[in-house]
N, C-alpha and C positions, 0 to 999 in steps of 0.2 A: 537490526533489519542486517542480512548477511544476501548478499546477491553473488547469485550464484551459474552454473554457464548458460545457454541459450534451452530452451527444450527443441527437439527436431519432428515428431510426434504430430504437430497439429496442422494440417493440409489447411483444417478450414480455416483455421484462426491465420494461416502465414496466405491461404490464396487473397485478406482484407486487403492484405499489404501491410499487417502488421507480421512483428518478430513476437514474438511468445516467449516471453524467459520464467524461473520462479524462484521462488525465494525462502528463504525458514523466517517466520517470528521468532524476535525474542522480546522481553522486558514483554512486562504488562499493562500497558496504554492501548491496546484496546482488549482488555477485556467484557464483557464476556465472550465478544462477538469472534476475536478468533484469544489463544493462549500461549505460550511458547511452546517453539514445535509444530507449533502449525505451518502444510509448506502447502505455498496461493502457486495457480498457471494467474501470469498478469501476463497483461495483450498491451504490451510501448502502443505507444499511441493512442491510444481508443478516445475516445469523445469524450468527457467527464460529464456528468451529471448531477446539482445536489445528490449525497444517502451516500454517490458510490462509497467504496473502499477505493482508498494508490496510493501509489509506489511514487512517491519521490525523491529528492534529494534535499540530504538538511540544506536548509541556506548553513554558507560560514562555514562546514564541512561537506560541499559537492562526490566526495567519496563515499560520503555516505546516506542509504538511503535510507528513510520511514516506511509505514505505513499510517495509512491515520484516514479520520474518512474529511470527502473533498462537503462544503456546508453550503460553499457558496462561491462566486466568480464575478469580482469587481471589476476597477480600470486596472492594480494594481496583481491582479494574478488572485490565485485560489488560497478563501479561508480553509481552513485545514484543521483539524479537530481532534482529541483522543477521544477516545469512548469510558475507560475509564482519566480523571481528573483530578485523583486522588493518588494515581497512580508515583510509586518513587524514583523517579527521573524523568519525565514529561518531559516533554515537549511537544510542542501544536502552535497554530499561527497566533496565538494566546502570548507567546516570547518569542516566535520574528518577526513575527506581524504575514499578509500572504504570498506565497508560494508560488512562483511562474516553472519553473521546473519539475515539470512533472512528469514520470517516467514513462507512468503506465495504469491501467482499473487496472482492478482482482474483481477473475473473470469466474475463480471457484475456490476454494480450501481440498484441494487431495488431499491428505495426508496431515491429521491421519483419518480411516475412513469411517472411522466408531466415535467418540467420545464416551468416557462414565464420564456418568455426572458424578457432578464433587459436591 
């Protein structure tokens, strides 16, 4: 997951006190929902609910961001899981436990506009 410059165009998102950001998906851990090369709009600091896709800081490597599905919130933080548990290099809460450093919630996948069936 790569963090890119803040997206400036969305007044509606900024009005609610959050700062949108965009990220590009790398890796296969979120297939089929997300594939490498997808671009996502993320609302920083947004409320998270079970089932939401979120961007979080990778525990032990806070400079790296990950995209995962929020499963449940416990006393120690959010339990995050990959949609594709068989992906090579997959890392989620099964590896590092609950996560407290959630950057934001994925609002939409905006690129590519259409995805070809494979």
